[in-house]
N, C-alpha and C positions, 0 to 999 in steps of 0.2 A: 680399545687402549689407552682410551682417554680414563677410563675407574681404573686401571691398571695406573696409569701416572700418578690419579689421588692417593692411591692406596699407599705408593711409595713414596711419595712428597711427604706423607704423614707417619711414613716409618718409624721415625724416632720420636713418637710422642705415643703416652700411655692412653689409647682410646679408652679402654675399658675404664679406668676412671674418667672419664667426659660423662659416662652415665649418669643421669639424674640418681640423686640418694634413694629416692623410693625402687626404682630398678637395683640399684647394685642391695639394697637390703633382702630384696628377694632373690637374688643370685645366691647373697649370703645364707638366706634361711634353708636352701638346698643342698650345703653341705652336710656330710655326715655325721659331723657330730659337735660339740660346741666348742670343745677345743681348735679345731678345725678354723671354724668362725675365728677365735681369737689370733690365730697364726697369722690370719691376714693383715695385722696392723702393722706388719714388718714392711709393706709393700710400697707403701709412702705415706706423705705426712697428712693426705686424704683420708689414707686408711686406717688411722691410728686409732681414732676413737670412735670410728663407724661401726664396730662390732659390738658396741656398747647397746644399738638401739636395734639387736637383731633378738627377736623374740627365742628364747629358750628353754630346754627341759632340763632338769637334775633330777639325776636318778643316782639311787644309793641302795644297794644292794649288799647287806653285811654277809658274809663269807659263814653261810649256815653248817658247813663242817668244822669250821676252824677253832682254835687252843682260845680259852680267856684273854692270852694274850695278842693272838689275832683280831679278835672283837673290840679291845683296847683300842690297837694300831687303828683299826678302820674308824673307829670313835674319832680319833685325833685328826685323821685325815679326810672326816667330814667337815670339822672346822677348817680348815686348811681351805678346803674348795670355796664353802659358805664365805670366807674372808677374800679368795680369789672374785669370786662372781658378786659380791658387795652393791657394785656400782655398775652393774647390767642394769640397763633402763626395763628391761622386759624379761621377767621370768614366767612362761607362761606356766608350767606342770611344776611340781616337786613332789616325788616319791621315795618316801624311805622304807626300804623292807627286808623283813627278815631279822631283825635286833632281837635276840635274846634276851630278855627284860627283865632287869631287876631292879628293886624300888632304887636303888641307888643313881639308877639312869634317869628320873624322873626330870630332873632341873634341865640336864641335856635335852631331852624331848620336847622340852617346855620352850628350850629355846629355839629349836627347829622348827617349831609350830609356830612360835613368833615370828622368827623369818618368814616363814612361808606366806601365813596368813596377813601379818599385821605390815610387814615389810615391804618383802616382795607381792604383796596381793594377786597370788597365785590365780589364775581361774580352773586348775585341775590339781588336788591334792590328796596324795594317798599315805595311810600310814598304816603300816600291816609289820605286827610285835609277834615274837613267837613267845608263848608262855611255858616257863620252864619249873618256877617253884610255886604255882598259885598266886603270884604277885601280875597284878594289872595296874596298867599305867592308867591314871583318872584325865581325862580330856578335859584340859583347862577351859576355867571359865571364860576368858577370853577370847576364846576360838568363837564361841558360839554366836557372835555378831560378827557378820563378815556380810558384804553385797558384791563383793565381786568372785567369790566362788559360785563355780559352774558344776563341778564335778566331784565328789569327795568319797573316800573309800577309807572305812575305819575297822583295824581288825584287831580282835585281841585288847579292846581298850575299856573303859567305863566311861558309860555315858551318865552323868548327873548334874543337869542342868539347873544353877539355883535360879537364875532370871527365866526371862522370855528368850527363847531362842530368835535370831534375824539372818536368816539364809534367805534372803529375798530372790538373789539369782541363782540358786541352785535347780539344775535339773536333772542330776543324776545322783543318785544317791546309795551307794554300798555298805549295808553294815554286816559283819561276819564274825562268828563266834565273840559273841559276845552276852551277858546278860542284861535285859530291859525289862521294863515296868510297862504296865499298860498306860499310867501316867507320863512315862519319860519319852512314849512313841507317840502318843498322844500330841506333847509338849514340842517335839522335834517336826512333824508332821505340819503343824500349827505355824512355826516357824517357816515353813518351806512352800511357798504359797504357791510358786511355778513348778515345783518339782513333777517331772513326767516320768519319770522311771526309779524304780524303789527295787533294791535285791535284799534278801534276808538271806544269810546263809549261817546255818548251826546256831541261830540267838535261841534264847529261852526266855521264859519268864513274862511273856504276853500272854493274854489268852481273847484279848478283844483288839481288831485290828479293823481300826472303821476310817476309812480314806472318804473323805466328803469332796475334794476337790475333781473341779472338773479337767484338770490339767494333767491329773497322773492317769496314763494311760496303762504304764505298763508295771506289773507286780511279779516277782520271781523269788519263790521261797525256796532253800534247799535245806532237806536236813534239820527241821525244824525240831527243838529237844524240848519232850514236856515232861517238864518236873514234878508235875500233882496228875496222879491218873485219874482224879475225881473229875478234872477241866480238861477244854480242849481249847484249841485256837479258832475263832468264829472270825470269818472274814466277812464285813461290810463296804463293800466297792462299787457302788452302783453306776461310776462312769470308766473303771476301766476296761479296757479295749481288750488285752493281750494277757494272758493268767500262764503263769509257769510252775510247777508243781514237780521237783526232783527228789528223788531220793528217799528216807524214811520221813514220810509224813502223813501218817495215818491219825494223827490226832487233829487236823484240820477239818472243820467244818464249814459247807459255803451252801448258802439258799439262791435257788434260780433268781427269787426278786430282789437278791442283793448283788447281782450280778449281771444285772441285766439289759449292760451295753455289752457283753463281752462277744467279740469277735475271734477269738482264736483263744485254744486251751491246750496247752502243754503236759501232758501226764507221763512224769517219766519216775514212775514209783516202785519203789523194791520193797517185797514183803515176803512173807514167809506164805506157805500155802494154808492157811490158815481159812477156815470158815467167817470168821471175823471182818478179816480183812478182805477176802470176796465181797462181803455184801456193802463194805466201807467202797469200795470201787464202784460198785453198783449203783448206792447213792450218789455218787460224784458225778459216776457219768449221769444220771438224771438230771442234775442241777447246771451240768452245762450241752444240755440235750440241743439246745437253742444256738449254739455258734456255730460258724460259717468253715472254721479250720479247726479240725482236731486231729493232734498228735498223740501217738500210746507209746509208750516205751515197750522193751520186750516182754516186762513183769507183765504188765497187764493184758499185752497181748494174747501170749502164752497160758496165764489163768483163764483167761476169757475162751482162749479155742478149747481150751480142757474140760469145758464145762456146758460146751452147747454144740 
């Protein structure tokens, strides 16, 4: 009864607002989306500015089947969103995806990249572009220096750093559908001393992937594109522990001594039933015979069973 009287005595008070700011911020961070967080500003004077301190994520998914007008409309709405969130103290993640790129949009994307990397200092940034007319967005030079980024994903971009790369805090890097050179890949890796996970999807132009960092433990390559039949991609990664090869990757060569620390190998390769490709698979298996965990895709299993 005593507890009931205390509760009734406080019935006209806002007990939720009596909680400390750290607890209130934790509660707000569990709301389903950023706009729901902003709506709490109408609750009371204390809540009016509280939303600005809640870490949020900004996601912009362009309409993939929309018309040109739809694309331009979404472009304008993206600017409105950035203006809306300009005073937010903590934007953790910024993701812009499926923009059908044309060269006339280059300055717009520069602005979004600058907002995410220089103004908001996000920890996670993802930029995914759809290549429409062989026009490719060049990642801006100012974005190669950032000490806050932890996760970075870039698709259908052009990487061409003219100076040193400084992504000291980066732990995860995903590059997809873009051309590279050995020099650019070397420059990028040297600028990521704390990188732990590297994903390469549909990349071309590299023929030597040397990973000397002891912190980079996971490497995933999918559908490597080899534009020179006289060369292949050689992997030298003595400290990686997890290696994944997916799709059409018959132009990749590794040697056991170059992956001496490997613990897990995942080989989901898709080839035809050519003798040359079976020889490649045998060679690959010999190079990873020391691993503790080996996972083979359906094609590899079927081909091996058909021959033994």
